[in-house]
C-alpha positions as CSV (number, residue, x, y, z in Angstrom):
1,M,-10.2,-9.6,19.4
2,K,-9.4,-5.9,19.5
3,V,-12.1,-3.5,18.5
4,L,-10.9,0.1,18.0
5,L,-13.7,2.8,17.9
6,I,-12.9,6.1,16.3
7,C,-15.2,9.0,17.4
8,G,-15.2,11.9,14.9
9,S,-17.6,14.1,17.0
10,P,-16.4,17.4,18.3
11,R,-18.5,16.9,21.4
12,N,-19.7,14.2,23.8
13,G,-23.0,13.6,22.0
14,N,-25.0,11.1,20.0
15,T,-22.1,9.6,18.0
16,Q,-20.1,8.9,21.2
17,A,-23.2,7.4,22.8
18,M,-23.7,5.0,19.9
19,L,-20.0,4.1,19.9
20,E,-20.2,3.4,23.7
21,K,-23.1,1.0,23.1
22,V,-21.1,-0.8,20.3
23,A,-18.2,-1.1,22.7
24,E,-20.5,-2.5,25.4
25,G,-21.8,-5.1,23.0
26,A,-18.2,-6.0,21.8
27,K,-17.1,-6.4,25.4
28,E,-20.1,-8.6,26.2
29,G,-19.0,-10.6,23.2
30,G,-15.5,-11.1,24.7
31,A,-13.6,-8.4,22.7
32,E,-11.2,-5.9,24.0
33,T,-12.2,-2.3,23.1
34,E,-10.7,1.1,23.0
35,M,-12.3,4.4,22.0
36,V,-10.4,7.2,20.4
37,L,-11.9,10.7,20.7
38,L,-10.4,12.6,17.8
39,R,-11.5,15.9,19.4
40,K,-9.0,15.3,22.2
41,L,-6.1,14.7,19.8
42,D,-3.8,17.1,17.9
43,I,-4.3,16.0,14.3
44,K,-3.1,18.4,11.7
45,H,-4.2,18.6,8.1
46,C,-2.6,16.2,5.6
47,I,0.0,18.1,3.5
48,G,-0.2,15.6,0.6
49,C,3.5,14.9,0.7
50,K,3.0,11.4,-0.8
51,S,5.7,10.0,1.5
52,E,8.1,7.6,-0.2
53,T,9.1,6.1,3.2
54,G,5.6,4.9,4.1
55,E,5.8,7.1,7.2
56,C,3.9,10.3,7.9
57,S,6.2,13.3,8.4
58,I,3.8,15.3,10.5
59,P,4.7,15.2,14.2
60,D,1.3,15.1,15.9
61,D,-1.0,12.6,17.7
62,M,-1.6,10.5,14.6
63,Q,1.9,9.1,15.2
64,K,0.5,7.4,18.4
65,L,-2.7,6.4,16.6
66,Y,-1.1,4.7,13.6
67,P,0.0,1.6,15.5
68,K,-3.4,1.2,17.1
69,L,-5.1,1.4,13.7
70,L,-2.9,-1.4,12.4
71,E,-3.1,-3.6,15.5
72,A,-6.8,-3.5,15.8
73,D,-8.7,-6.5,14.5
74,V,-11.8,-4.4,13.7
75,L,-12.3,-0.7,13.3
76,V,-15.6,1.2,14.0
77,F,-15.8,4.7,12.5
78,G,-18.4,7.1,13.9
79,T,-19.1,10.7,12.9
80,P,-22.1,13.0,12.9
81,A,-23.3,14.2,9.6
82,Y,-22.2,17.8,9.0
83,Y,-23.6,19.4,5.8
84,D,-23.9,16.0,4.0
85,N,-20.4,15.1,5.1
86,V,-18.2,13.8,7.9
87,T,-16.9,16.3,10.5
88,G,-13.8,18.3,9.8
89,I,-11.8,16.3,12.4
90,F,-12.9,13.0,10.9
91,K,-11.9,14.2,7.4
92,D,-8.5,15.1,8.7
93,F,-8.2,11.6,10.2
94,M,-9.3,10.1,6.9
95,D,-6.8,12.1,4.9
96,R,-4.0,11.1,7.3
97,T,-4.5,7.4,6.7
98,N,-3.2,8.0,3.2
99,I,0.1,6.4,4.3
100,F,-1.8,3.0,4.6
101,Y,-3.2,3.2,1.1
102,K,-0.1,2.6,-1.1
103,E,0.9,-0.6,0.8
104,K,-2.8,-1.7,1.2
105,K,-2.2,-2.0,5.0
106,W,-6.0,-2.1,5.7
107,E,-6.9,-4.5,2.9
108,G,-9.5,-6.9,4.2
109,K,-9.7,-5.3,7.6
110,P,-13.3,-5.5,9.0
111,F,-15.0,-2.3,9.9
112,A,-18.3,-0.8,10.8
113,I,-19.9,2.7,10.3
114,L,-22.0,4.8,12.7
115,T,-23.5,8.1,11.6
116,V,-26.1,10.3,13.2
117,G,-27.5,13.7,12.3
118,G,-30.0,16.3,13.3
119,M,-32.4,15.5,10.5
120,E,-34.6,12.6,9.6
121,I,-33.3,9.4,8.0
122,G,-34.3,9.6,4.3
123,E,-33.6,13.3,3.9
124,G,-30.2,12.4,2.5
125,S,-27.6,14.0,4.7
126,I,-27.0,11.0,7.0
127,E,-27.0,8.7,4.1
128,R,-24.5,10.8,2.1
129,C,-22.2,10.9,5.2
130,E,-22.3,7.1,5.3
131,E,-21.6,6.9,1.6
132,I,-18.5,9.1,2.1
133,M,-17.2,6.7,4.8
134,K,-18.0,3.7,2.5
135,N,-16.0,5.4,-0.3
136,F,-13.1,6.0,2.0
137,T,-13.0,2.4,3.2
138,A,-13.5,1.0,-0.3
139,L,-10.3,2.8,-1.4
140,H,-8.5,1.0,1.5
141,K,-10.2,-2.3,0.4
142,M,-11.7,-2.8,3.8
143,K,-14.6,-5.2,4.6
144,L,-17.9,-3.6,5.7
145,M,-19.5,-5.6,8.6
146,G,-22.4,-3.3,9.3
147,S,-23.8,0.3,9.6
148,V,-26.1,2.0,12.0
149,L,-27.6,5.3,10.9
150,A,-29.6,7.4,13.3
151,S,-31.5,10.6,13.7
152,A,-31.1,12.7,16.9
153,F,-31.3,16.4,17.5
154,K,-30.0,17.0,21.0
155,A,-26.8,15.8,22.6
156,R,-27.1,12.2,23.9
157,E,-30.8,12.1,22.8
158,I,-30.0,8.9,20.9
159,E,-29.8,7.0,24.3
160,K,-33.6,7.3,24.5
161,D,-34.0,5.4,21.2
162,E,-34.1,1.8,22.5
163,G,-34.2,0.4,18.9
164,K,-31.0,2.2,17.8
165,M,-29.2,1.4,21.1
166,K,-30.1,-2.3,20.6
167,E,-28.9,-2.1,17.0
168,C,-25.5,-0.7,18.2
169,M,-25.3,-3.3,21.0
170,E,-25.9,-6.1,18.5
171,L,-23.4,-4.7,16.1
172,G,-20.8,-4.7,18.8
173,K,-21.5,-8.4,19.6
174,K,-21.3,-9.3,15.9
175,L,-17.9,-7.5,15.6
176,A,-16.6,-9.4,18.7
177,N,-17.3,-12.7,17.1
178,L,-15.8,-12.3,13.6
């Protein structure tokens, strides 16, 4: 089982900490894991070319990421909530998966969502961010296996929240045993 974790945070903060805990749980469950830090990649904006070849024409780091996204058995998408939305780098990533859409290359692929924000759960922003990711994956006809939403204000503060860390660990174990 290969679990690929995609981190849409522009810094090493709460989203990354949550993804690391999911990866730990998945490894404990016997899965192979890899985390992709979008902030370390050169991912340009989608130009909406509607490629007829099924190949993206933009020569950047997405070219190395595409095979990993297809080979993974499970995907885990993590992003902090920015103004009721995903981060800009995660949005560029989402847009650039358009080449998978026409041929339904992700149809039925299991995935999970992690989102965290510097506001309280129930105020709406974190939930709206999750909804955006659910809409994105619904278009690809993917299969949601779980979500973890969290509230944290300072970088890596989420690591002190034993309940959320346990939830992430359990999600990782679940994903490893699909």
